[in-house]
C-alpha positions in Angstrom: 5.6 -11.1 -6.0 4.9 -9.6 -2.4 0.8 -8.5 -1.9 0.2 -6.4 0.7 -3.7 -7.3 2.1 -5.6 -4.1 3.0 -8.4 -4.6 5.6 -9.9 -2.1 8.1 -9.7 -2.6 11.7 -11.3 0.0 13.9 -10.1 -1.9 17.0 -12.2 -4.7 16.0 -10.4 -8.2 16.5 -12.7 -9.8 14.1 -11.8 -8.0 11.5 -8.0 -9.2 12.2 -9.6 -12.8 12.3 -11.1 -11.8 8.4 -7.6 -10.8 6.9 -6.1 -13.9 8.7 -8.6 -16.0 6.9 -7.9 -14.4 3.3 -4.0 -14.5 3.6 -4.2 -17.8 4.5 -6.7 -19.0 1.6 -4.2 -17.2 -0.6 -1.0 -18.2 0.5 -1.8 -21.6 0.4 -3.4 -21.3 -3.1 -0.3 -19.4 -4.3 2.7 -20.4 -2.6 5.0 -19.0 -5.1 4.0 -15.5 -3.7 4.0 -14.0 -0.6 1.2 -12.1 1.2 1.5 -9.6 4.2 -0.9 -8.2 6.4 -0.3 -5.2 8.7 -3.1 -5.9 11.2 -0.9 -9.0 11.4 2.4 -7.8 11.3 1.6 -5.0 13.8 -0.6 -7.3 16.1 1.5 -6.6 19.0 0.5 -2.8 19.2 -2.9 -1.8 20.8 -5.6 0.3 18.8 -4.3 3.6 20.7 -0.9 2.8 21.3 0.6 5.1 18.8 -1.4 7.8 17.0 -3.2 7.1 13.6 -1.0 9.2 11.4 2.1 7.7 12.8 0.4 3.8 12.5 -0.4 4.8 8.8 2.8 5.9 8.4 4.4 2.8 9.1 2.1 0.7 7.1 2.7 2.8 3.9 6.3 2.2 4.5 5.6 -1.7 4.7 3.3 -0.9 1.7 5.9 0.3 -0.4 8.0 -3.0 0.0 4.9 -4.7 -1.8 4.1 -5.2 -5.4 0.6 -5.8 -5.4 -2.2 -4.0 -3.0 -5.1 -6.2 -2.3 -8.3 -4.0 -0.9 -9.6 -7.1 1.4 -12.0 -5.1 3.2 -15.6 -4.5 2.3 -16.0 -1.6 3.8 -13.3 1.2 2.7 -11.9 2.8 5.7 -10.1 6.1 6.1 -6.7 3.8 6.7 -7.9 1.2 3.7 -8.5 4.6 1.6 -4.8 6.2 2.6 -3.2 2.7 1.2 -5.4 2.9 -2.0 -4.4 6.3 -2.4 -0.5 5.5 -1.9 -0.6 2.7 -4.3 -2.3 4.6 -7.3 0.2 7.7 -6.6 3.2 5.1 -7.0 1.4 3.3 -9.7 1.1 -0.2 -7.7 -1.5 -2.5 -8.8 -4.5 -2.7 -6.9 -6.5 -5.6 -6.9 -9.8 -6.8 -4.9 -11.5 -9.9 -3.9 -14.5 -11.0 -5.6 -17.3 -12.6 -4.0 -15.9 -16.2 -4.3 -12.5 -15.1 -2.7 -10.4 -14.5 -6.2 -8.5 -11.2 -7.3 -9.9 -9.3 -9.7 -8.8 -5.4 -10.5 -10.0 -2.8 -7.9 -12.8 -0.2 -9.0 -13.8 2.5 -7.0 
């Protein structure tokens, strides 16, 4: 299965680091699956290199190739909310991480 890890960015590089730690932990624990972070996949882009809406269009296209959305951010940013809304629209499973870093069903 392909898991998309949604995490806020907002120009803060520490958010990239946090998303990377989450992806690494999940990948090591579950090598039979693939975990993708758009923050890492598109890290070659600067925060304002392309307009936000264009960037999110690319992210949603990336998400459409995945099976499950993981909401890994404590705060739901505008971008993460767009990813959640898209996943729900296409009836994709949405998960979140509990306080122990374990996957749980996402509830708003």
